[in-house]
PyMOL Python script that loads the backbone (N, CA, C, O; Angstrom):
from pymol import cmd

cmd.read_pdbstr("""\
ATOM      1  N   MET A   1      -3.187   3.336  -9.964  1.00  0.00           N
ATOM      2  CA  MET A   1      -4.035   3.421  -9.166  1.00  0.00           C
ATOM      3  C   MET A   1      -5.290   4.423  -9.015  1.00  0.00           C
ATOM      4  O   MET A   1      -6.413   4.212  -8.558  1.00  0.00           O
ATOM      5  N   LYS A   2      -4.715   5.572  -9.552  1.00  0.00           N
ATOM      6  CA  LYS A   2      -6.320   6.402  -9.559  1.00  0.00           C
ATOM      7  C   LYS A   2      -6.992   6.202 -10.512  1.00  0.00           C
ATOM      8  O   LYS A   2      -7.940   6.961 -10.307  1.00  0.00           O
ATOM      9  N   ARG A   3      -7.311   5.369 -12.065  1.00  0.00           N
ATOM     10  CA  ARG A   3      -7.910   4.516 -12.357  1.00  0.00           C
ATOM     11  C   ARG A   3      -9.134   3.965 -12.041  1.00  0.00           C
ATOM     12  O   ARG A   3     -10.287   4.347 -12.242  1.00  0.00           O
ATOM     13  N   THR A   4      -8.294   2.236 -11.090  1.00  0.00           N
ATOM     14  CA  THR A   4      -8.620   1.342 -10.682  1.00  0.00           C
ATOM     15  C   THR A   4      -9.371   1.815  -8.978  1.00  0.00           C
ATOM     16  O   THR A   4     -10.403   1.342  -8.500  1.00  0.00           O
ATOM     17  N   SER A   5      -8.500   2.816  -8.378  1.00  0.00           N
ATOM     18  CA  SER A   5      -9.338   3.541  -7.355  1.00  0.00           C
ATOM     19  C   SER A   5     -10.447   4.857  -7.606  1.00  0.00           C
ATOM     20  O   SER A   5     -10.715   5.764  -6.817  1.00  0.00           O
ATOM     21  N   ASN A   6     -11.039   4.592  -9.141  1.00  0.00           N
ATOM     22  CA  ASN A   6     -12.241   6.148  -9.246  1.00  0.00           C
ATOM     23  C   ASN A   6     -11.303   7.165  -9.162  1.00  0.00           C
ATOM     24  O   ASN A   6     -11.682   8.282  -9.514  1.00  0.00           O
ATOM     25  N   ASP A   7     -10.214   7.036  -8.792  1.00  0.00           N
ATOM     26  CA  ASP A   7     -10.189   8.739  -8.099  1.00  0.00           C
ATOM     27  C   ASP A   7      -9.504   9.115  -6.997  1.00  0.00           C
ATOM     28  O   ASP A   7      -8.756  10.036  -6.671  1.00  0.00           O
ATOM     29  N   LEU A   8     -10.265   7.528  -6.210  1.00  0.00           N
ATOM     30  CA  LEU A   8      -9.553   7.741  -4.408  1.00  0.00           C
ATOM     31  C   LEU A   8      -8.691   8.050  -4.043  1.00  0.00           C
ATOM     32  O   LEU A   8      -8.370   8.804  -3.125  1.00  0.00           O
ATOM     33  N   LEU A   9      -8.079   7.362  -4.893  1.00  0.00           N
ATOM     34  CA  LEU A   9      -6.472   7.204  -3.947  1.00  0.00           C
ATOM     35  C   LEU A   9      -5.238   7.853  -5.215  1.00  0.00           C
ATOM     36  O   LEU A   9      -5.123   7.100  -6.183  1.00  0.00           O
ATOM     37  N   GLN A  10      -4.721   8.611  -5.239  1.00  0.00           N
ATOM     38  CA  GLN A  10      -3.283   9.554  -5.205  1.00  0.00           C
ATOM     39  C   GLN A  10      -2.117   9.018  -5.042  1.00  0.00           C
ATOM     40  O   GLN A  10      -1.541   8.515  -4.077  1.00  0.00           O
ATOM     41  N   MET A  11      -1.808   9.232  -6.314  1.00  0.00           N
ATOM     42  CA  MET A  11       0.101   9.273  -5.847  1.00  0.00           C
ATOM     43  C   MET A  11       0.790  10.570  -7.186  1.00  0.00           C
ATOM     44  O   MET A  11       0.600  10.520  -8.401  1.00  0.00           O
ATOM     45  N   GLU A  12       1.762  11.845  -6.236  1.00  0.00           N
ATOM     46  CA  GLU A  12       3.217  12.168  -6.371  1.00  0.00           C
ATOM     47  C   GLU A  12       3.400  11.712  -7.207  1.00  0.00           C
ATOM     48  O   GLU A  12       3.287  10.504  -7.001  1.00  0.00           O
ATOM     49  N   GLU A  13       3.771  11.997  -8.646  1.00  0.00           N
ATOM     50  CA  GLU A  13       4.932  11.643  -9.795  1.00  0.00           C
ATOM     51  C   GLU A  13       5.545  11.553  -8.864  1.00  0.00           C
ATOM     52  O   GLU A  13       5.389  12.344  -7.933  1.00  0.00           O
ATOM     53  N   GLY A  14       7.067   9.845  -8.804  1.00  0.00           N
ATOM     54  CA  GLY A  14       7.953  10.186  -8.782  1.00  0.00           C
ATOM     55  C   GLY A  14       7.768   9.779  -7.146  1.00  0.00           C
ATOM     56  O   GLY A  14       8.388  10.649  -6.534  1.00  0.00           O
ATOM     57  N   SER A  15       7.217   8.888  -6.248  1.00  0.00           N
ATOM     58  CA  SER A  15       6.683   8.845  -5.062  1.00  0.00           C
ATOM     59  C   SER A  15       6.556   7.076  -5.007  1.00  0.00           C
ATOM     60  O   SER A  15       6.900   6.601  -3.924  1.00  0.00           O
ATOM     61  N   LEU A  16       6.057   5.990  -6.160  1.00  0.00           N
ATOM     62  CA  LEU A  16       5.722   4.892  -5.674  1.00  0.00           C
ATOM     63  C   LEU A  16       6.949   4.030  -5.752  1.00  0.00           C
ATOM     64  O   LEU A  16       6.968   2.822  -5.511  1.00  0.00           O
ATOM     65  N   TYR A  17       7.744   4.604  -6.032  1.00  0.00           N
ATOM     66  CA  TYR A  17       8.871   3.205  -5.717  1.00  0.00           C
ATOM     67  C   TYR A  17       9.370   3.283  -5.283  1.00  0.00           C
ATOM     68  O   TYR A  17       9.809   2.264  -4.751  1.00  0.00           O
ATOM     69  N   PRO A  18      10.196   5.125  -4.801  1.00  0.00           N
ATOM     70  CA  PRO A  18      10.705   5.168  -2.845  1.00  0.00           C
ATOM     71  C   PRO A  18      10.167   4.094  -1.754  1.00  0.00           C
ATOM     72  O   PRO A  18      10.540   3.513  -0.735  1.00  0.00           O
ATOM     73  N   ALA A  19       8.922   4.214  -2.720  1.00  0.00           N
ATOM     74  CA  ALA A  19       7.641   3.516  -0.932  1.00  0.00           C
ATOM     75  C   ALA A  19       7.446   2.077  -1.905  1.00  0.00           C
ATOM     76  O   ALA A  19       6.824   1.488  -1.021  1.00  0.00           O
ATOM     77  N   LEU A  20       7.471   1.553  -2.484  1.00  0.00           N
ATOM     78  CA  LEU A  20       7.790   0.356  -3.271  1.00  0.00           C
ATOM     79  C   LEU A  20       9.962  -0.664  -2.183  1.00  0.00           C
ATOM     80  O   LEU A  20      10.226  -1.674  -1.530  1.00  0.00           O
ATOM     81  N   GLN A  21      10.629   0.397  -2.657  1.00  0.00           N
ATOM     82  CA  GLN A  21      11.774   0.600  -2.057  1.00  0.00           C
ATOM     83  C   GLN A  21      11.807   0.374  -0.885  1.00  0.00           C
ATOM     84  O   GLN A  21      12.066  -0.785  -0.560  1.00  0.00           O
ATOM     85  N   ARG A  22      11.549   1.434   0.230  1.00  0.00           N
ATOM     86  CA  ARG A  22      10.782   0.635   1.568  1.00  0.00           C
ATOM     87  C   ARG A  22      10.169  -0.427   2.073  1.00  0.00           C
ATOM     88  O   ARG A  22      10.479  -1.235   2.949  1.00  0.00           O
ATOM     89  N   LEU A  23       9.392  -0.317   1.489  1.00  0.00           N
ATOM     90  CA  LEU A  23       8.705  -1.698   1.353  1.00  0.00           C
ATOM     91  C   LEU A  23       8.851  -2.515   1.486  1.00  0.00           C
ATOM     92  O   LEU A  23       8.406  -3.326   2.298  1.00  0.00           O
ATOM     93  N   LEU A  24       9.736  -2.579   0.489  1.00  0.00           N
ATOM     94  CA  LEU A  24      10.571  -3.751   0.200  1.00  0.00           C
ATOM     95  C   LEU A  24      12.121  -4.179   1.540  1.00  0.00           C
ATOM     96  O   LEU A  24      12.396  -5.288   1.998  1.00  0.00           O
ATOM     97  N   LYS A  25      12.882  -2.725   1.843  1.00  0.00           N
ATOM     98  CA  LYS A  25      13.666  -2.838   2.851  1.00  0.00           C
ATOM     99  C   LYS A  25      13.376  -3.519   4.120  1.00  0.00           C
ATOM    100  O   LYS A  25      14.239  -3.921   4.900  1.00  0.00           O
ATOM    101  N   GLU A  26      11.807  -3.647   4.313  1.00  0.00           N
ATOM    102  CA  GLU A  26      10.407  -3.125   6.047  1.00  0.00           C
ATOM    103  C   GLU A  26      10.034  -4.860   5.330  1.00  0.00           C
ATOM    104  O   GLU A  26       9.064  -5.416   5.843  1.00  0.00           O
ATOM    105  N   GLU A  27      10.714  -5.564   4.313  1.00  0.00           N
ATOM    106  CA  GLU A  27       9.746  -6.854   3.900  1.00  0.00           C
ATOM    107  C   GLU A  27       8.374  -7.280   4.163  1.00  0.00           C
ATOM    108  O   GLU A  27       7.928  -8.307   4.674  1.00  0.00           O
ATOM    109  N   LEU A  28       7.545  -5.720   3.451  1.00  0.00           N
ATOM    110  CA  LEU A  28       6.674  -5.779   3.457  1.00  0.00           C
ATOM    111  C   LEU A  28       6.008  -6.056   3.180  1.00  0.00           C
ATOM    112  O   LEU A  28       4.837  -6.210   3.529  1.00  0.00           O
ATOM    113  N   VAL A  29       7.160  -6.361   1.694  1.00  0.00           N
ATOM    114  CA  VAL A  29       6.857  -6.792   0.508  1.00  0.00           C
ATOM    115  C   VAL A  29       7.227  -7.710  -0.146  1.00  0.00           C
ATOM    116  O   VAL A  29       7.359  -6.787   0.658  1.00  0.00           O
ATOM    117  N   LYS A  30       7.695  -8.914  -1.008  1.00  0.00           N
ATOM    118  CA  LYS A  30       9.059  -9.440  -2.282  1.00  0.00           C
ATOM    119  C   LYS A  30       8.560  -8.521  -3.752  1.00  0.00           C
ATOM    120  O   LYS A  30       7.547  -7.964  -4.175  1.00  0.00           O
ATOM    121  N   ALA A  31       9.587  -8.705  -4.065  1.00  0.00           N
ATOM    122  CA  ALA A  31      10.298  -8.313  -5.358  1.00  0.00           C
ATOM    123  C   ALA A  31       9.994  -9.486  -6.326  1.00  0.00           C
ATOM    124  O   ALA A  31       9.796 -10.533  -5.711  1.00  0.00           O
ATOM    125  N   GLU A  32       9.892  -9.611  -7.868  1.00  0.00           N
ATOM    126  CA  GLU A  32      10.630 -10.950  -7.935  1.00  0.00           C
ATOM    127  C   GLU A  32      10.305  -9.851 -10.020  1.00  0.00           C
ATOM    128  O   GLU A  32       9.456  -9.157 -10.578  1.00  0.00           O
ATOM    129  N   TRP A  33      11.086 -10.194 -10.170  1.00  0.00           N
ATOM    130  CA  TRP A  33      11.115  -9.533 -12.410  1.00  0.00           C
ATOM    131  C   TRP A  33      10.297 -11.067 -12.899  1.00  0.00           C
ATOM    132  O   TRP A  33      10.606 -12.155 -12.415  1.00  0.00           O
ATOM    133  N   SER A  34       9.359 -10.899 -13.803  1.00  0.00           N
ATOM    134  CA  SER A  34       9.312 -12.507 -15.018  1.00  0.00           C
ATOM    135  C   SER A  34       8.772 -11.067 -16.305  1.00  0.00           C
ATOM    136  O   SER A  34       8.714  -9.875 -16.003  1.00  0.00           O
ATOM    137  N   ILE A  35       8.549 -11.475 -17.264  1.00  0.00           N
ATOM    138  CA  ILE A  35       8.415 -10.992 -18.459  1.00  0.00           C
ATOM    139  C   ILE A  35       6.723 -11.404 -18.931  1.00  0.00           C
ATOM    140  O   ILE A  35       6.295 -12.540 -19.137  1.00  0.00           O
ATOM    141  N   SER A  36       6.073 -10.302 -19.006  1.00  0.00           N
ATOM    142  CA  SER A  36       5.591  -9.576 -19.510  1.00  0.00           C
ATOM    143  C   SER A  36       4.684 -10.228 -20.538  1.00  0.00           C
ATOM    144  O   SER A  36       5.327 -10.683 -21.484  1.00  0.00           O
ATOM    145  N   SER A  37       3.152 -10.432 -20.635  1.00  0.00           N
ATOM    146  CA  SER A  37       2.477 -10.834 -21.754  1.00  0.00           C
ATOM    147  C   SER A  37       2.827 -10.125 -23.452  1.00  0.00           C
ATOM    148  O   SER A  37       2.497 -10.685 -24.498  1.00  0.00           O
ATOM    149  N   THR A  38       3.807  -8.341 -23.328  1.00  0.00           N
ATOM    150  CA  THR A  38       4.059  -8.392 -24.335  1.00  0.00           C
ATOM    151  C   THR A  38       5.518  -8.091 -24.727  1.00  0.00           C
ATOM    152  O   THR A  38       5.985  -7.316 -25.561  1.00  0.00           O
ATOM    153  N   SER A  39       6.223  -9.151 -23.662  1.00  0.00           N
ATOM    154  CA  SER A  39       7.953  -9.370 -23.673  1.00  0.00           C
ATOM    155  C   SER A  39       8.505  -8.670 -23.207  1.00  0.00           C
ATOM    156  O   SER A  39       9.695  -8.685 -23.520  1.00  0.00           O
ATOM    157  N   ARG A  40       8.152  -7.815 -22.377  1.00  0.00           N
ATOM    158  CA  ARG A  40       8.605  -7.001 -21.519  1.00  0.00           C
ATOM    159  C   ARG A  40       9.045  -7.333 -20.068  1.00  0.00           C
ATOM    160  O   ARG A  40       8.113  -7.719 -19.363  1.00  0.00           O
ATOM    161  N   ARG A  41      10.244  -7.270 -19.473  1.00  0.00           N
ATOM    162  CA  ARG A  41      10.747  -7.022 -18.111  1.00  0.00           C
ATOM    163  C   ARG A  41       9.897  -6.373 -17.450  1.00  0.00           C
ATOM    164  O   ARG A  41       9.487  -5.302 -17.900  1.00  0.00           O
ATOM    165  N   VAL A  42       9.443  -6.865 -16.248  1.00  0.00           N
ATOM    166  CA  VAL A  42       8.577  -6.487 -15.673  1.00  0.00           C
ATOM    167  C   VAL A  42       9.029  -6.914 -13.880  1.00  0.00           C
ATOM    168  O   VAL A  42       9.348  -8.021 -13.446  1.00  0.00           O
ATOM    169  N   ARG A  43       8.934  -5.884 -13.288  1.00  0.00           N
ATOM    170  CA  ARG A  43       8.345  -6.702 -11.139  1.00  0.00           C
ATOM    171  C   ARG A  43       6.909  -5.767 -11.518  1.00  0.00           C
ATOM    172  O   ARG A  43       6.231  -4.911 -12.085  1.00  0.00           O
ATOM    173  N   THR A  44       7.375  -7.450 -10.101  1.00  0.00           N
ATOM    174  CA  THR A  44       5.993  -7.023  -9.775  1.00  0.00           C
ATOM    175  C   THR A  44       6.289  -7.609  -8.322  1.00  0.00           C
ATOM    176  O   THR A  44       7.110  -8.445  -7.944  1.00  0.00           O
ATOM    177  N   TYR A  45       5.511  -7.014  -7.777  1.00  0.00           N
ATOM    178  CA  TYR A  45       5.181  -6.806  -5.732  1.00  0.00           C
ATOM    179  C   TYR A  45       4.311  -7.320  -5.260  1.00  0.00           C
ATOM    180  O   TYR A  45       3.128  -6.980  -5.286  1.00  0.00           O
ATOM    181  N   GLN A  46       4.892  -8.394  -4.663  1.00  0.00           N
ATOM    182  CA  GLN A  46       3.541  -9.129  -3.400  1.00  0.00           C
ATOM    183  C   GLN A  46       3.479  -8.882  -1.362  1.00  0.00           C
ATOM    184  O   GLN A  46       4.324  -8.782  -0.473  1.00  0.00           O
ATOM    185  N   LEU A  47       2.310  -8.881  -1.422  1.00  0.00           N
ATOM    186  CA  LEU A  47       2.282  -8.906  -0.056  1.00  0.00           C
ATOM    187  C   LEU A  47       3.514  -9.417   0.307  1.00  0.00           C
ATOM    188  O   LEU A  47       4.365  -9.601  -0.563  1.00  0.00           O
ATOM    189  N   THR A  48       3.873  -9.841   2.234  1.00  0.00           N
ATOM    190  CA  THR A  48       4.727 -10.933   2.821  1.00  0.00           C
ATOM    191  C   THR A  48       3.860 -11.481   4.250  1.00  0.00           C
ATOM    192  O   THR A  48       2.880 -10.743   4.344  1.00  0.00           O
ATOM    193  N   ALA A  49       3.861 -12.319   5.189  1.00  0.00           N
ATOM    194  CA  ALA A  49       2.746 -12.449   5.523  1.00  0.00           C
ATOM    195  C   ALA A  49       3.009 -11.051   6.480  1.00  0.00           C
ATOM    196  O   ALA A  49       2.011 -10.425   6.835  1.00  0.00           O
ATOM    197  N   LYS A  50       4.189 -10.635   6.838  1.00  0.00           N
ATOM    198  CA  LYS A  50       4.837 -10.056   8.129  1.00  0.00           C
ATOM    199  C   LYS A  50       3.404  -8.908   7.394  1.00  0.00           C
ATOM    200  O   LYS A  50       2.234  -8.810   7.765  1.00  0.00           O
ATOM    201  N   GLY A  51       4.220  -8.121   6.146  1.00  0.00           N
ATOM    202  CA  GLY A  51       2.836  -6.715   5.363  1.00  0.00           C
ATOM    203  C   GLY A  51       1.426  -7.161   4.883  1.00  0.00           C
ATOM    204  O   GLY A  51       0.891  -6.810   3.831  1.00  0.00           O
ATOM    205  N   ALA A  52       0.865  -8.068   5.912  1.00  0.00           N
ATOM    206  CA  ALA A  52      -0.365  -8.317   6.135  1.00  0.00           C
ATOM    207  C   ALA A  52      -0.871  -8.175   7.007  1.00  0.00           C
ATOM    208  O   ALA A  52      -1.949  -7.584   7.066  1.00  0.00           O
ATOM    209  N   LYS A  53      -0.113  -8.794   8.235  1.00  0.00           N
ATOM    210  CA  LYS A  53      -0.055  -8.214  10.120  1.00  0.00           C
ATOM    211  C   LYS A  53      -0.292  -6.833   9.753  1.00  0.00           C
ATOM    212  O   LYS A  53      -1.369  -6.238   9.726  1.00  0.00           O
ATOM    213  N   HIS A  54       0.865  -6.408   9.476  1.00  0.00           N
ATOM    214  CA  HIS A  54       0.972  -5.002   9.006  1.00  0.00           C
ATOM    215  C   HIS A  54      -0.325  -4.069   8.568  1.00  0.00           C
ATOM    216  O   HIS A  54      -0.820  -3.036   9.019  1.00  0.00           O
ATOM    217  N   LEU A  55      -0.654  -5.037   7.357  1.00  0.00           N
ATOM    218  CA  LEU A  55      -1.417  -4.209   6.603  1.00  0.00           C
ATOM    219  C   LEU A  55      -3.171  -4.198   7.576  1.00  0.00           C
ATOM    220  O   LEU A  55      -4.191  -3.518   7.458  1.00  0.00           O
ATOM    221  N   GLU A  56      -2.837  -5.098   8.301  1.00  0.00           N
ATOM    222  CA  GLU A  56      -4.148  -5.777   8.833  1.00  0.00           C
ATOM    223  C   GLU A  56      -4.295  -4.478  10.102  1.00  0.00           C
ATOM    224  O   GLU A  56      -5.202  -3.903  10.704  1.00  0.00           O
ATOM    225  N   HIS A  57      -3.314  -4.465  10.065  1.00  0.00           N
ATOM    226  CA  HIS A  57      -3.309  -3.447  12.259  1.00  0.00           C
ATOM    227  C   HIS A  57      -3.532  -1.985  11.954  1.00  0.00           C
ATOM    228  O   HIS A  57      -4.325  -1.385  12.680  1.00  0.00           O
ATOM    229  N   GLU A  58      -2.558  -0.924  10.357  1.00  0.00           N
ATOM    230  CA  GLU A  58      -3.124   0.269   9.966  1.00  0.00           C
ATOM    231  C   GLU A  58      -4.390   0.163   9.672  1.00  0.00           C
ATOM    232  O   GLU A  58      -5.106   1.163   9.742  1.00  0.00           O
ATOM    233  N   VAL A  59      -5.013  -1.347   9.202  1.00  0.00           N
ATOM    234  CA  VAL A  59      -5.964  -0.577   9.040  1.00  0.00           C
ATOM    235  C   VAL A  59      -8.028  -1.297   9.531  1.00  0.00           C
ATOM    236  O   VAL A  59      -9.141  -1.607   9.105  1.00  0.00           O
ATOM    237  N   LEU A  60      -6.875  -1.094  11.029  1.00  0.00           N
ATOM    238  CA  LEU A  60      -7.575  -2.141  12.294  1.00  0.00           C
ATOM    239  C   LEU A  60      -7.703  -0.696  13.295  1.00  0.00           C
ATOM    240  O   LEU A  60      -8.661  -0.390  14.005  1.00  0.00           O
ATOM    241  N   ARG A  61      -6.767  -0.144  13.149  1.00  0.00           N
ATOM    242  CA  ARG A  61      -6.202   1.469  13.324  1.00  0.00           C
ATOM    243  C   ARG A  61      -6.776   2.585  12.728  1.00  0.00           C
ATOM    244  O   ARG A  61      -7.074   3.602  13.353  1.00  0.00           O
ATOM    245  N   PHE A  62      -6.981   2.381  11.233  1.00  0.00           N
ATOM    246  CA  PHE A  62      -8.073   3.380  10.579  1.00  0.00           C
ATOM    247  C   PHE A  62      -8.871   3.224  11.068  1.00  0.00           C
ATOM    248  O   PHE A  62      -9.304   3.985  11.933  1.00  0.00           O
ATOM    249  N   GLU A  63      -9.263   2.429  10.798  1.00  0.00           N
ATOM    250  CA  GLU A  63     -11.098   2.432  11.539  1.00  0.00           C
ATOM    251  C   GLU A  63     -12.227   2.911  12.942  1.00  0.00           C
ATOM    252  O   GLU A  63     -13.321   3.395  13.234  1.00  0.00           O
ATOM    253  N   LYS A  64     -10.489   2.119  13.652  1.00  0.00           N
ATOM    254  CA  LYS A  64     -10.153   3.517  14.901  1.00  0.00           C
ATOM    255  C   LYS A  64     -10.161   4.431  15.218  1.00  0.00           C
ATOM    256  O   LYS A  64     -10.666   4.416  16.341  1.00  0.00           O
ATOM    257  N   ASP A  65      -9.797   5.753  14.838  1.00  0.00           N
ATOM    258  CA  ASP A  65      -9.584   6.559  14.257  1.00  0.00           C
ATOM    259  C   ASP A  65     -10.700   7.299  14.031  1.00  0.00           C
ATOM    260  O   ASP A  65     -11.224   8.309  14.502  1.00  0.00           O
ATOM    261  N   ALA A  66     -11.011   6.128  12.768  1.00  0.00           N
ATOM    262  CA  ALA A  66     -12.610   7.512  11.997  1.00  0.00           C
ATOM    263  C   ALA A  66     -13.601   7.156  13.030  1.00  0.00           C
ATOM    264  O   ALA A  66     -13.923   8.066  13.794  1.00  0.00           O
ATOM    265  N   ARG A  67     -14.027   6.246  13.156  1.00  0.00           N
ATOM    266  CA  ARG A  67     -15.448   5.575  13.896  1.00  0.00           C
ATOM    267  C   ARG A  67     -15.207   6.875  15.189  1.00  0.00           C
ATOM    268  O   ARG A  67     -16.206   7.409  15.671  1.00  0.00           O
ATOM    269  N   ARG A  68     -13.947   7.237  15.603  1.00  0.00           N
ATOM    270  CA  ARG A  68     -13.585   8.402  16.666  1.00  0.00           C
ATOM    271  C   ARG A  68     -14.250   9.802  16.441  1.00  0.00           C
ATOM    272  O   ARG A  68     -15.112  10.522  16.944  1.00  0.00           O
ATOM    273  N   ASN A  69     -13.117   9.771  15.112  1.00  0.00           N
ATOM    274  CA  ASN A  69     -13.786  11.401  14.163  1.00  0.00           C
ATOM    275  C   ASN A  69     -15.025  11.298  14.209  1.00  0.00           C
ATOM    276  O   ASN A  69     -15.652  12.137  14.856  1.00  0.00           O
ATOM    277  N   TYR A  70     -15.799  10.095  13.440  1.00  0.00           N
ATOM    278  CA  TYR A  70     -17.225  10.357  13.284  1.00  0.00           C
ATOM    279  C   TYR A  70     -17.945  11.025  13.855  1.00  0.00           C
ATOM    280  O   TYR A  70     -18.838  11.828  13.587  1.00  0.00           O
ATOM    281  N   THR A  71     -17.275  10.450  15.072  1.00  0.00           N
ATOM    282  CA  THR A  71     -18.018   9.803  16.415  1.00  0.00           C
ATOM    283  C   THR A  71     -18.535  11.678  17.253  1.00  0.00           C
ATOM    284  O   THR A  71     -19.437  12.097  17.979  1.00  0.00           O
ATOM    285  N   GLY A  72     -17.129  12.335  16.461  1.00  0.00           N
ATOM    286  CA  GLY A  72     -16.804  13.276  17.842  1.00  0.00           C
ATOM    287  C   GLY A  72     -16.244  13.102  19.521  1.00  0.00           C
ATOM    288  O   GLY A  72     -16.252  13.938  20.424  1.00  0.00           O
ATOM    289  N   THR A  73     -15.862  11.954  19.518  1.00  0.00           N
ATOM    290  CA  THR A  73     -15.082  11.719  20.969  1.00  0.00           C
ATOM    291  C   THR A  73     -13.647  11.938  21.002  1.00  0.00           C
ATOM    292  O   THR A  73     -13.017  12.045  22.054  1.00  0.00           O
ATOM    293  N   GLY A  74     -12.827  12.045  19.144  1.00  0.00           N
ATOM    294  CA  GLY A  74     -11.734  12.354  19.786  1.00  0.00           C
ATOM    295  C   GLY A  74     -10.932  13.589  19.682  1.00  0.00           C
ATOM    296  O   GLY A  74     -11.305  14.762  19.684  1.00  0.00           O
ATOM    297  N   ALA A  75     -10.249  13.293  19.628  1.00  0.00           N
ATOM    298  CA  ALA A  75      -9.034  14.551  20.198  1.00  0.00           C
ATOM    299  C   ALA A  75      -8.703  16.009  18.659  1.00  0.00           C
ATOM    300  O   ALA A  75      -8.161  17.106  18.524  1.00  0.00           O
ATOM    301  N   GLY A  76      -9.519  14.927  17.799  1.00  0.00           N
ATOM    302  CA  GLY A  76      -8.740  15.988  16.727  1.00  0.00           C
ATOM    303  C   GLY A  76      -8.467  14.864  15.773  1.00  0.00           C
ATOM    304  O   GLY A  76      -7.869  15.079  14.719  1.00  0.00           O
TER     305      GLY A  76
END
""", "prot")
cmd.dss("prot")
cmd.show_as("cartoon", "prot")
cmd.util.cbc("prot")
cmd.orient("prot")
């Protein structure tokens, strides 16, 4: 994640899988076991329709807060 985001996104060690478990519990993602190209068993995650809707809401909320903070009209 750190590499693909050009160091923009960083996650502390040990926090990714608890976050994925929370997303699974809330049905925002679904998980599936498969075999990788190197013949290893891997678990892949996919955003659900509920997750996509939640993500859209969060992006809109973030953009609104960012605009408010950028224009100085927000409370902080």
